[in-house]
C-alpha positions, 0 to 999 in steps of 0.5 A, spaced: 473 524 531 480 524 530 482 523 522 485 517 524 479 514 527 476 514 520 477 508 515 481 511 510 479 505 505 472 508 505 474 515 502 478 512 496 472 508 493 468 514 491 469 519 485 476 523 484 479 520 490 478 513 487 481 515 480 487 518 484 488 512 488 488 507 482 493 512 479 498 512 485 497 504 486 499 503 479 505 508 479 508 504 485 507 497 482 510 499 476 516 503 479 517 496 483 517 492 477 522 496 474 527 496 480 526 488 480 527 487 472 535 489 474 535 483 479 533 476 479 534 475 487 528 474 492 526 481 494 522 484 500 518 490 500 517 494 507 511 499 507 512 504 512 506 508 514 501 503 511 495 506 515 489 501 514 494 497 509 490 499 503 496 500 499 499 493 502 493 489 500 495 491 492 502 490 493 500 483 496 496 482 490 501 484 485 507 481 488 505 474 491 512 471 491 515 477 495 516 478 503 511 484 504 512 487 511 508 493 513 508 498 519 505 504 522 505 508 528 498 509 529 495 503 533 488 505 531 489 504 524 493 498 525 488 494 528 483 495 522 
Protein backbone atom coordinates (compact mmCIF):
# COMPACT_ATOMS: atom_id res chain seq x y z
CA UNK A 1 0.00 0.00 0.00
CA UNK A 2 1.35 3.41 -0.95
CA UNK A 3 1.79 5.78 1.97
CA UNK A 4 -0.57 8.21 0.24
CA UNK A 5 -3.38 5.68 0.46
CA UNK A 6 -3.28 5.78 4.25
CA UNK A 7 -5.33 8.35 6.09
CA UNK A 8 -2.94 10.98 7.42
CA UNK A 9 -5.46 12.16 10.00
CA UNK A 10 -5.63 8.74 11.72
CA UNK A 11 -1.93 8.85 12.58
CA UNK A 12 -2.26 12.30 14.13
CA UNK A 13 -4.74 11.17 16.76
CA UNK A 14 -2.42 9.13 18.97
CA UNK A 15 0.50 9.69 21.33
CA UNK A 16 3.46 11.82 20.38
CA UNK A 17 2.13 12.58 16.91
CA UNK A 18 -1.05 14.05 18.37
CA UNK A 19 1.01 16.41 20.54
CA UNK A 20 3.34 17.33 17.66
CA UNK A 21 0.39 18.01 15.35
CA UNK A 22 -1.26 20.32 17.92
CA UNK A 23 2.01 22.23 18.34
CA UNK A 24 2.42 22.59 14.57
CA UNK A 25 -1.14 23.84 14.06
CA UNK A 26 -0.77 26.31 16.94
CA UNK A 27 2.47 27.66 15.44
CA UNK A 28 0.89 28.10 11.98
CA UNK A 29 -2.21 29.85 13.35
CA UNK A 30 -0.09 32.11 15.58
CA UNK A 31 2.19 33.04 12.68
CA UNK A 32 -0.77 33.97 10.48
CA UNK A 33 -2.32 36.04 13.30
CA UNK A 34 0.95 37.96 13.74
CA UNK A 35 1.08 38.72 10.01
CA UNK A 36 -2.57 39.81 10.03
CA UNK A 37 -1.95 42.25 12.86
CA UNK A 38 0.08 44.32 10.36
CA UNK A 39 -2.89 44.73 8.02
CA UNK A 40 -6.62 45.28 8.31
CA UNK A 41 -7.35 44.23 4.72
CA UNK A 42 -9.32 41.14 3.74
CA UNK A 43 -7.04 38.19 3.35
CA UNK A 44 -6.64 34.86 1.60
CA UNK A 45 -4.83 31.71 2.69
CA UNK A 46 -3.48 29.12 0.28
CA UNK A 47 -2.62 25.72 1.78
CA UNK A 48 -0.18 24.22 -0.73
CA UNK A 49 0.35 20.48 -0.32
CA UNK A 50 -2.75 20.12 1.84
CA UNK A 51 -2.92 16.32 1.65
CA UNK A 52 -6.07 15.19 3.43
CA UNK A 53 -6.83 18.77 4.52
CA UNK A 54 -6.02 18.27 8.19
CA UNK A 55 -4.34 21.68 8.57
CA UNK A 56 -6.87 23.31 6.24
CA UNK A 57 -9.66 22.25 8.60
CA UNK A 58 -7.95 24.04 11.49
CA UNK A 59 -7.33 27.13 9.38
CA UNK A 60 -11.01 27.32 8.46
CA UNK A 61 -11.98 27.06 12.15
CA UNK A 62 -9.48 29.74 13.20
CA UNK A 63 -10.02 32.17 10.31
CA UNK A 64 -13.66 31.83 9.27
CA UNK A 65 -13.59 35.26 7.61
CA UNK A 66 -10.71 34.33 5.28
CA UNK A 67 -10.91 33.01 1.75
CA UNK A 68 -9.08 29.68 2.21
CA UNK A 69 -8.04 27.51 -0.73
CA UNK A 70 -6.16 24.22 -0.59
CA UNK A 71 -4.28 22.32 -3.31
CA UNK A 72 -2.37 19.07 -3.56
CA UNK A 73 -0.96 16.99 -6.41
CA UNK A 74 -2.13 13.65 -4.96
CA UNK A 75 -5.66 12.88 -6.21
CA UNK A 76 -6.20 10.07 -3.67
CA UNK A 77 -5.62 12.38 -0.72
CA UNK A 78 -7.67 15.18 -2.26
CA UNK A 79 -10.68 12.89 -2.66
CA UNK A 80 -10.66 12.22 1.06
